[in-house]
C-alpha positions as CSV (number, residue, x, y, z in Angstrom):
1,M,-0.2,-0.1,0.1
2,F,1.2,3.4,-0.8
3,N,0.5,7.0,0.3
4,Q,-0.2,9.9,-1.3
5,F,3.1,10.8,-2.3
6,G,3.8,6.9,-3.9
7,G,5.9,6.4,-0.4
8,P,5.0,3.1,1.6
9,L,2.1,3.6,3.8
10,R,3.0,3.2,7.7
11,L,0.7,1.9,9.7
12,P,0.5,1.5,13.5
13,V,1.5,-2.0,14.5
14,Q,0.3,-4.1,17.0
15,R,3.2,-6.7,18.1
16,H,0.4,-8.4,20.4
17,I,-2.9,-9.5,19.3
18,A,-6.0,-10.1,21.5
19,G,-6.0,-13.4,22.3
20,G,-2.5,-14.0,23.0
21,F,-0.8,-14.3,19.2
22,N,2.1,-11.9,18.4
23,L,3.6,-11.3,15.1
24,Q,6.9,-13.0,15.8
25,D,5.1,-15.9,15.9
26,S,2.9,-15.8,13.1
27,P,5.0,-16.6,10.3
28,V,4.7,-15.5,6.5
29,I,4.8,-18.6,4.5
30,L,5.4,-18.1,0.5
31,I,5.5,-21.0,-0.9
32,D,7.0,-21.2,-5.2
33,H,6.8,-17.4,-5.7
34,Q,9.4,-18.3,-8.5
35,V,9.8,-16.4,-11.8
36,G,7.9,-19.2,-14.1
37,T,5.3,-20.1,-11.3
38,N,3.9,-16.7,-11.2
39,N,3.2,-16.8,-14.7
40,L,0.7,-19.3,-14.0
41,A,-1.5,-17.1,-12.3
42,A,-4.5,-16.7,-14.7
43,T,-6.7,-14.3,-12.6
44,T,-4.0,-11.7,-11.4
45,L,-1.7,-9.6,-13.8
46,V,1.8,-11.0,-12.7
47,A,3.4,-7.3,-12.1
48,L,0.2,-6.8,-9.6
49,L,0.9,-10.1,-7.8
50,Q,4.7,-9.9,-7.6
51,R,4.2,-6.5,-6.1
52,N,1.6,-7.5,-3.6
53,V,3.9,-10.4,-2.7
54,I,6.9,-7.7,-2.0
55,V,4.8,-5.6,-0.1
56,L,3.6,-8.5,2.1
57,V,6.9,-9.4,2.8
58,K,8.5,-6.1,3.3
59,F,5.4,-5.8,6.0
60,A,6.5,-9.1,7.7
61,K,10.0,-8.1,7.9
62,D,9.2,-4.8,9.3
63,T,6.9,-5.9,11.9
64,G,9.4,-9.3,12.8
65,M,7.3,-11.4,11.5
66,P,9.0,-14.9,10.7
67,V,9.2,-15.0,7.0
68,V,9.8,-18.6,5.2
69,L,10.2,-18.6,1.3
70,T,9.9,-21.9,-0.7
71,A,11.1,-22.8,-4.3
72,S,11.1,-26.3,-5.7
73,Q,13.0,-27.1,-9.1
74,E,15.0,-24.1,-9.6
75,T,16.9,-25.2,-12.3
76,N,13.9,-25.9,-14.3
77,V,13.8,-22.7,-16.5
78,N,10.8,-24.3,-18.3
79,V,8.5,-23.9,-15.6
80,Q,9.2,-22.7,-12.4
81,G,12.7,-21.1,-12.8
82,P,14.8,-19.2,-9.5
83,L,12.5,-17.7,-6.8
84,M,11.6,-14.0,-7.6
85,P,14.7,-12.1,-7.9
86,E,12.9,-9.0,-5.6
87,L,12.5,-11.4,-3.1
88,E,16.2,-11.8,-2.6
89,D,17.0,-8.3,-2.7
90,I,15.1,-7.9,0.4
91,D,17.1,-8.1,3.5
92,V,15.1,-11.4,5.3
93,K,16.8,-14.3,6.6
94,W,16.3,-17.8,4.5
95,H,18.0,-20.9,4.0
96,G,18.8,-22.7,0.7
97,S,18.2,-26.6,0.0
């Protein structure tokens, strides 16, 4: 989400959610957000899908939420291919296989 000046929208974030949940114990899990897999999305424009994923990961990182990224068949460039390069540019801790 962006503010009226095109910059990121800064929302106040509660670190502890009513009922005992907290952001640090609530991971964001992104499965197979790879270059080729994104092209298989039929109902969403690829650019919009990628932007939404990037915003979600940045939000999770900024609020201290754990982020889990998975990828399969990264060398199969005809179908899935590598993880979105934009995700690698975001400074999140991740583990490769």
